[in-house]
All heavy atoms as TSV, in Angstrom:
chain	resi	resn	atom	element	x	y	z
A	1	MET	N	N	17.882	5.129	61.897
A	1	MET	CA	C	18.225	4.589	63.208
A	1	MET	C	C	18.008	3.085	63.258
A	1	MET	O	O	18.798	2.370	63.841
A	1	MET	CB	C	17.387	5.303	64.271
A	1	MET	CG	C	17.709	4.903	65.668
A	1	MET	SD	S	19.387	5.422	66.084
A	1	MET	CE	C	19.442	4.976	67.764
A	2	ALA	N	N	16.926	2.615	62.637
A	2	ALA	CA	C	16.639	1.176	62.660
A	2	ALA	C	C	17.698	0.385	61.905
A	2	ALA	O	O	18.032	-0.726	62.278
A	2	ALA	CB	C	15.258	0.908	62.083
A	3	VAL	N	N	18.218	0.973	60.849
A	3	VAL	CA	C	19.255	0.289	60.077
A	3	VAL	C	C	20.510	0.118	60.926
A	3	VAL	O	O	21.132	-0.938	60.921
A	3	VAL	CB	C	19.569	1.060	58.776
A	3	VAL	CG1	C	20.733	0.433	58.043
A	3	VAL	CG2	C	18.344	1.115	57.880
A	4	ASN	N	N	20.861	1.147	61.663
A	4	ASN	CA	C	22.027	1.050	62.534
A	4	ASN	C	C	21.831	-0.004	63.606
A	4	ASN	O	O	22.759	-0.740	63.930
A	4	ASN	CB	C	22.345	2.401	63.157
A	4	ASN	CG	C	22.867	3.389	62.139
A	4	ASN	OD1	O	23.383	2.994	61.105
A	4	ASN	ND2	N	22.710	4.669	62.421
A	5	ALA	N	N	20.643	-0.071	64.186
A	5	ALA	CA	C	20.360	-1.073	65.205
A	5	ALA	C	C	20.457	-2.472	64.615
A	5	ALA	O	O	20.970	-3.397	65.260
A	5	ALA	CB	C	18.982	-0.841	65.804
A	6	LYS	N	N	19.997	-2.630	63.381
A	6	LYS	CA	C	20.069	-3.936	62.722
A	6	LYS	C	C	21.531	-4.334	62.486
A	6	LYS	O	O	21.910	-5.476	62.730
A	6	LYS	CB	C	19.298	-3.893	61.405
A	6	LYS	CG	C	19.243	-5.206	60.688
A	6	LYS	CD	C	18.415	-5.105	59.418
A	6	LYS	CE	C	18.373	-6.410	58.675
A	6	LYS	NZ	N	17.626	-6.303	57.421
A	7	LYS	N	N	22.324	-3.387	62.026
A	7	LYS	CA	C	23.734	-3.659	61.793
A	7	LYS	C	C	24.442	-4.030	63.094
A	7	LYS	O	O	25.264	-4.942	63.121
A	7	LYS	CB	C	24.417	-2.449	61.160
A	7	LYS	CG	C	24.092	-2.253	59.710
A	7	LYS	CD	C	24.846	-1.062	59.143
A	7	LYS	CE	C	24.486	-0.806	57.705
A	7	LYS	NZ	N	25.208	0.349	57.160
A	8	ILE	N	N	24.119	-3.324	64.155
A	8	ILE	CA	C	24.726	-3.613	65.456
A	8	ILE	C	C	24.327	-4.999	65.934
A	8	ILE	O	O	25.163	-5.763	66.427
A	8	ILE	CB	C	24.346	-2.530	66.489
A	8	ILE	CG1	C	25.024	-1.206	66.117
A	8	ILE	CG2	C	24.734	-2.950	67.896
A	8	ILE	CD1	C	24.546	-0.018	66.923
A	9	ALA	N	N	23.060	-5.356	65.774
A	9	ALA	CA	C	22.586	-6.670	66.203
A	9	ALA	C	C	23.281	-7.781	65.426
A	9	ALA	O	O	23.694	-8.799	66.011
A	9	ALA	CB	C	21.077	-6.768	66.041
A	10	VAL	N	N	23.436	-7.608	64.126
A	10	VAL	CA	C	24.127	-8.610	63.309
A	10	VAL	C	C	25.585	-8.714	63.722
A	10	VAL	O	O	26.129	-9.813	63.850
A	10	VAL	CB	C	23.989	-8.274	61.807
A	10	VAL	CG1	C	24.904	-9.146	60.960
A	10	VAL	CG2	C	22.551	-8.422	61.360
A	11	TYR	N	N	26.218	-7.575	63.962
A	11	TYR	CA	C	27.615	-7.565	64.395
A	11	TYR	C	C	27.782	-8.308	65.717
A	11	TYR	O	O	28.682	-9.139	65.859
A	11	TYR	CB	C	28.103	-6.120	64.528
A	11	TYR	CG	C	29.517	-6.003	65.021
A	11	TYR	CD1	C	30.590	-6.272	64.186
A	11	TYR	CD2	C	29.784	-5.638	66.338
A	11	TYR	CE1	C	31.903	-6.167	64.638
A	11	TYR	CE2	C	31.083	-5.531	66.809
A	11	TYR	CZ	C	32.135	-5.794	65.952
A	11	TYR	OH	O	33.414	-5.704	66.413
A	12	VAL	N	N	26.908	-8.044	66.672
A	12	VAL	CA	C	26.980	-8.717	67.984
A	12	VAL	C	C	26.781	-10.216	67.814
A	12	VAL	O	O	27.485	-11.027	68.433
A	12	VAL	CB	C	25.944	-8.116	68.957
A	12	VAL	CG1	C	25.802	-8.962	70.208
A	12	VAL	CG2	C	26.333	-6.689	69.315
A	13	LEU	N	N	25.850	-10.613	66.976
A	13	LEU	CA	C	25.596	-12.033	66.742
A	13	LEU	C	C	26.811	-12.717	66.111
A	13	LEU	O	O	27.190	-13.816	66.518
A	13	LEU	CB	C	24.363	-12.208	65.852
A	13	LEU	CG	C	23.911	-13.631	65.599
A	13	LEU	CD1	C	23.484	-14.291	66.902
A	13	LEU	CD2	C	22.762	-13.642	64.608
A	14	VAL	N	N	27.436	-12.063	65.145
A	14	VAL	CA	C	28.622	-12.631	64.494
A	14	VAL	C	C	29.771	-12.751	65.484
A	14	VAL	O	O	30.456	-13.779	65.536
A	14	VAL	CB	C	29.026	-11.788	63.272
A	14	VAL	CG1	C	30.406	-12.170	62.762
A	14	VAL	CG2	C	27.989	-11.939	62.172
A	15	VAL	N	N	29.975	-11.732	66.296
A	15	VAL	CA	C	31.045	-11.773	67.291
A	15	VAL	C	C	30.791	-12.891	68.296
A	15	VAL	O	O	31.710	-13.644	68.649
A	15	VAL	CB	C	31.190	-10.411	68.006
A	15	VAL	CG1	C	32.104	-10.518	69.212
A	15	VAL	CG2	C	31.709	-9.364	67.033
A	16	PHE	N	N	29.554	-13.049	68.735
A	16	PHE	CA	C	29.225	-14.127	69.673
A	16	PHE	C	C	29.477	-15.487	69.035
A	16	PHE	O	O	30.052	-16.382	69.670
A	16	PHE	CB	C	27.761	-14.019	70.124
A	16	PHE	CG	C	27.319	-15.173	70.975
A	16	PHE	CD1	C	27.751	-15.296	72.273
A	16	PHE	CD2	C	26.479	-16.154	70.451
A	16	PHE	CE1	C	27.354	-16.367	73.058
A	16	PHE	CE2	C	26.088	-17.226	71.216
A	16	PHE	CZ	C	26.524	-17.336	72.526
A	17	ALA	N	N	29.052	-15.662	67.782
A	17	ALA	CA	C	29.247	-16.946	67.094
A	17	ALA	C	C	30.736	-17.268	66.966
A	17	ALA	O	O	31.160	-18.398	67.241
A	17	ALA	CB	C	28.578	-16.911	65.727
A	18	LEU	N	N	31.523	-16.283	66.559
A	18	LEU	CA	C	32.966	-16.506	66.441
A	18	LEU	C	C	33.597	-16.812	67.791
A	18	LEU	O	O	34.468	-17.674	67.895
A	18	LEU	CB	C	33.631	-15.296	65.798
A	18	LEU	CG	C	33.333	-15.097	64.319
A	18	LEU	CD1	C	33.937	-13.783	63.834
A	18	LEU	CD2	C	33.814	-16.253	63.493
A	19	TYR	N	N	33.159	-16.121	68.833
A	19	TYR	CA	C	33.682	-16.367	70.180
A	19	TYR	C	C	33.408	-17.808	70.615
A	19	TYR	O	O	34.293	-18.499	71.117
A	19	TYR	CB	C	33.065	-15.381	71.171
A	19	TYR	CG	C	33.415	-15.677	72.605
A	19	TYR	CD1	C	34.661	-15.333	73.112
A	19	TYR	CD2	C	32.504	-16.308	73.448
A	19	TYR	CE1	C	34.993	-15.613	74.425
A	19	TYR	CE2	C	32.830	-16.592	74.759
A	19	TYR	CZ	C	34.071	-16.246	75.249
A	19	TYR	OH	O	34.406	-16.535	76.535
A	20	VAL	N	N	32.175	-18.262	70.400
A	20	VAL	CA	C	31.819	-19.626	70.803
A	20	VAL	C	C	32.602	-20.640	69.981
A	20	VAL	O	O	33.100	-21.631	70.514
A	20	VAL	CB	C	30.300	-19.859	70.668
A	20	VAL	CG1	C	29.950	-21.321	70.875
A	20	VAL	CG2	C	29.547	-19.010	71.670
A	21	ILE	N	N	32.739	-20.402	68.675
A	21	ILE	CA	C	33.476	-21.333	67.821
A	21	ILE	C	C	34.947	-21.424	68.247
A	21	ILE	O	O	35.513	-22.522	68.308
A	21	ILE	CB	C	33.372	-20.909	66.343
A	21	ILE	CG1	C	31.948	-21.136	65.837
A	21	ILE	CG2	C	34.372	-21.659	65.475
A	21	ILE	CD1	C	31.654	-20.510	64.494
A	22	ILE	N	N	35.534	-20.304	68.578
A	22	ILE	CA	C	36.948	-20.290	68.948
A	22	ILE	C	C	37.162	-20.891	70.327
A	22	ILE	O	O	38.083	-21.688	70.538
A	22	ILE	CB	C	37.515	-18.854	68.882
A	22	ILE	CG1	C	37.558	-18.401	67.422
A	22	ILE	CG2	C	38.895	-18.769	69.518
A	22	ILE	CD1	C	37.830	-16.931	67.237
A	23	THR	N	N	36.332	-20.535	71.298
A	23	THR	CA	C	36.558	-20.969	72.678
A	23	THR	C	C	36.069	-22.383	72.950
A	23	THR	O	O	36.655	-23.083	73.774
A	23	THR	CB	C	35.894	-20.015	73.683
A	23	THR	OG1	O	34.496	-19.964	73.426
A	23	THR	CG2	C	36.499	-18.633	73.592
A	24	ASP	N	N	34.986	-22.825	72.281
A	24	ASP	CA	C	34.439	-24.151	72.557
A	24	ASP	C	C	33.796	-24.731	71.293
A	24	ASP	O	O	32.578	-24.637	71.117
A	24	ASP	CB	C	33.411	-24.059	73.686
A	24	ASP	CG	C	33.061	-25.420	74.269
A	24	ASP	OD1	O	33.557	-26.432	73.748
A	24	ASP	OD2	O	32.289	-25.459	75.248
A	25	PRO	N	N	34.599	-25.312	70.421
A	25	PRO	CA	C	34.059	-25.830	69.157
A	25	PRO	C	C	32.990	-26.911	69.343
A	25	PRO	O	O	32.050	-26.997	68.557
A	25	PRO	CB	C	35.280	-26.401	68.446
A	25	PRO	CG	C	36.448	-25.751	69.074
A	25	PRO	CD	C	36.042	-25.454	70.483
A	26	ALA	N	N	33.102	-27.716	70.397
A	26	ALA	CA	C	32.108	-28.771	70.620
A	26	ALA	C	C	30.744	-28.163	70.937
A	26	ALA	O	O	29.708	-28.637	70.441
A	26	ALA	CB	C	32.562	-29.682	71.752
A	27	LYS	N	N	30.725	-27.125	71.744
A	27	LYS	CA	C	29.465	-26.460	72.071
A	27	LYS	C	C	28.881	-25.789	70.830
A	27	LYS	O	O	27.673	-25.808	70.612
A	27	LYS	CB	C	29.667	-25.431	73.179
A	27	LYS	CG	C	28.364	-24.798	73.642
A	27	LYS	CD	C	28.593	-23.792	74.749
A	27	LYS	CE	C	28.733	-24.526	76.061
A	27	LYS	NZ	N	28.752	-23.611	77.217
A	28	ALA	N	N	29.747	-25.204	69.999
A	28	ALA	CA	C	29.288	-24.583	68.764
A	28	ALA	C	C	28.640	-25.631	67.855
A	28	ALA	O	O	27.599	-25.377	67.244
A	28	ALA	CB	C	30.451	-23.910	68.052
A	29	ALA	N	N	29.231	-26.807	67.783
A	29	ALA	CA	C	28.651	-27.887	66.978
A	29	ALA	C	C	27.299	-28.310	67.536
A	29	ALA	O	O	26.373	-28.603	66.772
A	29	ALA	CB	C	29.602	-29.073	66.933
A	30	ASP	N	N	27.178	-28.326	68.861
A	30	ASP	CA	C	25.886	-28.655	69.481
A	30	ASP	C	C	24.828	-27.611	69.116
A	30	ASP	O	O	23.679	-27.952	68.842
A	30	ASP	CB	C	26.016	-28.741	70.999
A	30	ASP	CG	C	26.776	-29.976	71.452
A	30	ASP	OD1	O	26.887	-30.932	70.658
A	30	ASP	OD2	O	27.253	-29.982	72.610
A	31	TYR	N	N	25.215	-26.334	69.126
A	31	TYR	CA	C	24.269	-25.277	68.754
A	31	TYR	C	C	23.811	-25.423	67.306
A	31	TYR	O	O	22.638	-25.249	66.992
A	31	TYR	CB	C	24.895	-23.893	68.950
A	31	TYR	CG	C	25.066	-23.471	70.392
A	31	TYR	CD1	C	26.068	-22.586	70.752
A	31	TYR	CD2	C	24.228	-23.946	71.391
A	31	TYR	CE1	C	26.235	-22.180	72.070
A	31	TYR	CE2	C	24.387	-23.554	72.702
A	31	TYR	CZ	C	25.390	-22.676	73.041
A	31	TYR	OH	O	25.550	-22.278	74.327
A	32	VAL	N	N	24.742	-25.770	66.421
A	32	VAL	CA	C	24.379	-25.980	65.013
A	32	VAL	C	C	23.437	-27.166	64.897
A	32	VAL	O	O	22.445	-27.125	64.162
A	32	VAL	CB	C	25.649	-26.172	64.152
A	32	VAL	CG1	C	25.291	-26.617	62.744
A	32	VAL	CG2	C	26.458	-24.890	64.120
A	33	GLN	N	N	23.735	-28.234	65.627
A	33	GLN	CA	C	22.872	-29.431	65.616
A	33	GLN	C	C	21.462	-29.083	66.081
A	33	GLN	O	O	20.471	-29.485	65.465
A	33	GLN	CB	C	23.471	-30.502	66.535
A	33	GLN	CG	C	22.597	-31.720	66.733
A	33	GLN	CD	C	22.670	-32.687	65.584
A	33	GLN	OE1	O	23.684	-32.754	64.911
A	33	GLN	NE2	N	21.612	-33.430	65.361
A	34	ILE	N	N	21.357	-28.313	67.153
A	34	ILE	CA	C	20.049	-27.905	67.680
A	34	ILE	C	C	19.312	-27.054	66.651
A	34	ILE	O	O	18.102	-27.232	66.432
A	34	ILE	CB	C	20.221	-27.150	69.008
A	34	ILE	CG1	C	20.690	-28.108	70.099
A	34	ILE	CG2	C	18.917	-26.464	69.418
A	34	ILE	CD1	C	21.156	-27.424	71.363
A	35	GLY	N	N	20.023	-26.148	66.005
A	35	GLY	CA	C	19.398	-25.297	64.999
A	35	GLY	C	C	18.861	-26.086	63.820
A	35	GLY	O	O	17.716	-25.895	63.392
A	36	PHE	N	N	19.666	-27.013	63.307
A	36	PHE	CA	C	19.213	-27.812	62.173
A	36	PHE	C	C	18.078	-28.745	62.569
A	36	PHE	O	O	17.169	-29.003	61.778
A	36	PHE	CB	C	20.368	-28.600	61.562
A	36	PHE	CG	C	21.213	-27.789	60.630
A	36	PHE	CD1	C	22.565	-27.645	60.848
A	36	PHE	CD2	C	20.657	-27.160	59.530
A	36	PHE	CE1	C	23.355	-26.897	59.995
A	36	PHE	CE2	C	21.426	-26.410	58.663
A	36	PHE	CZ	C	22.779	-26.282	58.900
A	37	GLN	N	N	18.103	-29.261	63.788
A	37	GLN	CA	C	17.006	-30.121	64.253
A	37	GLN	C	C	15.714	-29.314	64.342
A	37	GLN	O	O	14.642	-29.806	63.979
A	37	GLN	CB	C	17.342	-30.734	65.617
A	37	GLN	CG	C	16.329	-31.749	66.087
A	37	GLN	CD	C	16.255	-32.967	65.191
A	37	GLN	OE1	O	17.277	-33.498	64.785
A	37	GLN	NE2	N	15.056	-33.397	64.862
A	38	GLY	N	N	15.801	-28.087	64.810
A	38	GLY	CA	C	14.624	-27.225	64.880
A	38	GLY	C	C	14.057	-26.923	63.504
A	38	GLY	O	O	12.838	-26.961	63.294
A	39	ILE	N	N	14.938	-26.633	62.544
A	39	ILE	CA	C	14.488	-26.377	61.176
A	39	ILE	C	C	13.837	-27.623	60.596
A	39	ILE	O	O	12.794	-27.548	59.938
A	39	ILE	CB	C	15.666	-25.903	60.304
A	39	ILE	CG1	C	16.129	-24.519	60.762
A	39	ILE	CG2	C	15.297	-25.894	58.830
A	39	ILE	CD1	C	17.445	-24.081	60.168
A	40	SER	N	N	14.432	-28.789	60.842
A	40	SER	CA	C	13.877	-30.045	60.341
A	40	SER	C	C	12.500	-30.322	60.937
A	40	SER	O	O	11.572	-30.725	60.226
A	40	SER	CB	C	14.829	-31.194	60.666
A	40	SER	OG	O	14.264	-32.432	60.309
A	41	ASP	N	N	12.357	-30.107	62.227
A	41	ASP	CA	C	11.060	-30.319	62.889
A	41	ASP	C	C	10.002	-29.368	62.346
A	41	ASP	O	O	8.853	-29.762	62.130
A	41	ASP	CB	C	11.190	-30.142	64.405
A	41	ASP	CG	C	12.005	-31.246	65.061
A	41	ASP	OD1	O	12.238	-32.284	64.405
A	41	ASP	OD2	O	12.416	-31.051	66.222
A	42	ALA	N	N	10.386	-28.116	62.125
A	42	ALA	CA	C	9.440	-27.135	61.592
A	42	ALA	C	C	9.010	-27.514	60.174
A	42	ALA	O	O	7.822	-27.447	59.837
A	42	ALA	CB	C	10.061	-25.745	61.604
A	43	ALA	N	N	9.950	-27.932	59.341
A	43	ALA	CA	C	9.618	-28.336	57.970
A	43	ALA	C	C	8.717	-29.564	57.975
A	43	ALA	O	O	7.781	-29.666	57.173
A	43	ALA	CB	C	10.889	-28.608	57.180
A	44	SER	N	N	8.985	-30.484	58.876
A	44	SER	CA	C	8.143	-31.675	58.985
A	44	SER	C	C	6.727	-31.312	59.404
A	44	SER	O	O	5.745	-31.853	58.872
A	44	SER	CB	C	8.759	-32.649	59.989
A	44	SER	OG	O	7.945	-33.784	60.143
A	45	ALA	N	N	6.597	-30.385	60.341
A	45	ALA	CA	C	5.274	-29.959	60.801
A	45	ALA	C	C	4.512	-29.258	59.678
A	45	ALA	O	O	3.302	-29.491	59.503
A	45	ALA	CB	C	5.411	-29.027	62.007
A	46	VAL	N	N	5.197	-28.432	58.898
A	46	VAL	CA	C	4.548	-27.763	57.765
A	46	VAL	C	C	4.101	-28.805	56.743
A	46	VAL	O	O	2.987	-28.730	56.211
A	46	VAL	CB	C	5.492	-26.714	57.125
A	46	VAL	CG1	C	4.944	-26.232	55.796
A	46	VAL	CG2	C	5.706	-25.551	58.067
A	47	GLY	N	N	4.937	-29.791	56.472
A	47	GLY	CA	C	4.576	-30.856	55.537
A	47	GLY	C	C	3.377	-31.648	56.019
A	47	GLY	O	O	2.474	-31.970	55.228
A	48	ASP	N	N	3.340	-31.969	57.302
A	48	ASP	CA	C	2.189	-32.692	57.863
A	48	ASP	C	C	0.918	-31.862	57.749
A	48	ASP	O	O	-0.152	-32.384	57.412
A	48	ASP	CB	C	2.447	-33.046	59.331
A	48	ASP	CG	C	3.515	-34.112	59.496
A	48	ASP	OD1	O	3.842	-34.796	58.504
A	48	ASP	OD2	O	4.023	-34.241	60.629
A	49	PHE	N	N	1.026	-30.556	58.015
A	49	PHE	CA	C	-0.145	-29.695	57.910
A	49	PHE	C	C	-0.636	-29.610	56.471
A	49	PHE	O	O	-1.850	-29.682	56.207
A	49	PHE	CB	C	0.166	-28.289	58.436
A	49	PHE	CG	C	-0.946	-27.317	58.208
A	49	PHE	CD1	C	-2.091	-27.359	58.981
A	49	PHE	CD2	C	-0.876	-26.378	57.183
A	49	PHE	CE1	C	-3.135	-26.487	58.770
A	49	PHE	CE2	C	-1.901	-25.500	56.969
A	49	PHE	CZ	C	-3.046	-25.550	57.756
A	50	MET	N	N	0.285	-29.460	55.532
A	50	MET	CA	C	-0.105	-29.367	54.120
A	50	MET	C	C	-0.752	-30.669	53.655
A	50	MET	O	O	-1.726	-30.652	52.886
A	50	MET	CB	C	1.107	-29.036	53.246
A	50	MET	CG	C	1.636	-27.649	53.448
A	50	MET	SD	S	0.387	-26.414	53.042
A	50	MET	CE	C	1.249	-24.930	53.396
A	51	THR	N	N	-0.234	-31.797	54.111
A	51	THR	CA	C	-0.845	-33.085	53.761
A	51	THR	C	C	-2.245	-33.177	54.340
A	51	THR	O	O	-3.188	-33.605	53.660
A	51	THR	CB	C	0.032	-34.237	54.298
A	51	THR	OG1	O	1.325	-34.139	53.718
A	51	THR	CG2	C	-0.577	-35.592	53.949
A	52	TRP	N	N	-2.397	-32.752	55.585
A	52	TRP	CA	C	-3.703	-32.762	56.229
A	52	TRP	C	C	-4.671	-31.856	55.469
A	52	TRP	O	O	-5.819	-32.227	55.205
A	52	TRP	CB	C	-3.559	-32.309	57.684
A	52	TRP	CG	C	-4.852	-32.125	58.408
A	52	TRP	CD1	C	-5.602	-33.116	58.976
A	52	TRP	CD2	C	-5.535	-30.898	58.663
A	52	TRP	NE1	N	-6.720	-32.559	59.564
A	52	TRP	CE2	C	-6.695	-31.206	59.378
A	52	TRP	CE3	C	-5.273	-29.569	58.353
A	52	TRP	CZ2	C	-7.595	-30.232	59.797
A	52	TRP	CZ3	C	-6.162	-28.612	58.769
A	52	TRP	CH2	C	-7.305	-28.955	59.475
A	53	ALA	N	N	-4.218	-30.671	55.093
A	53	ALA	CA	C	-5.081	-29.727	54.374
A	53	ALA	C	C	-5.445	-30.251	52.976
A	53	ALA	O	O	-6.578	-30.112	52.526
A	53	ALA	CB	C	-4.389	-28.365	54.252
A	54	ALA	N	N	-4.483	-30.900	52.302
A	54	ALA	CA	C	-4.748	-31.440	50.963
A	54	ALA	C	C	-5.735	-32.602	51.016
A	54	ALA	O	O	-6.472	-32.843	50.057
A	54	ALA	CB	C	-3.440	-31.899	50.318
A	55	ASN	N	N	-5.781	-33.294	52.129
A	55	ASN	CA	C	-6.708	-34.411	52.293
A	55	ASN	C	C	-8.073	-33.944	52.789
A	55	ASN	O	O	-8.901	-34.773	53.189
A	55	ASN	CB	C	-6.146	-35.457	53.245
A	55	ASN	CG	C	-4.993	-36.220	52.630
A	55	ASN	OD1	O	-4.905	-36.354	51.419
A	55	ASN	ND2	N	-4.090	-36.694	53.469
A	56	GLY	N	N	-8.318	-32.664	52.811
A	56	GLY	CA	C	-9.612	-32.142	53.219
A	56	GLY	C	C	-9.763	-31.968	54.718
A	56	GLY	O	O	-10.876	-31.856	55.216
A	57	GLY	N	N	-8.685	-31.951	55.436
A	57	GLY	CA	C	-8.757	-31.727	56.875
A	57	GLY	C	C	-9.268	-32.902	57.667
A	57	GLY	O	O	-9.851	-32.751	58.735
A	58	LYS	N	N	-9.039	-34.084	57.160
A	58	LYS	CA	C	-9.526	-35.291	57.857
A	58	LYS	C	C	-8.505	-35.787	58.848
A	58	LYS	O	O	-7.354	-35.825	58.636
A	58	LYS	CB	C	-9.832	-36.380	56.842
A	58	LYS	CG	C	-10.965	-35.988	55.919
A	58	LYS	CD	C	-11.227	-37.087	54.914
A	58	LYS	CE	C	-12.324	-36.655	53.964
A	58	LYS	NZ	N	-12.603	-37.618	52.937
């Protein structure tokens, strides 16, 4: 049952993404920009934490 729910969730997400891309490409580009900015911020925070930890937590 969980596998079916996962497949349905992925299908709904793909359909939504295609709908947004087709109906409003500018908004879709904004969503991609927001997603990549979030990933970049998260990677930067992990890097800062690792640097802090490598320096002995100072």
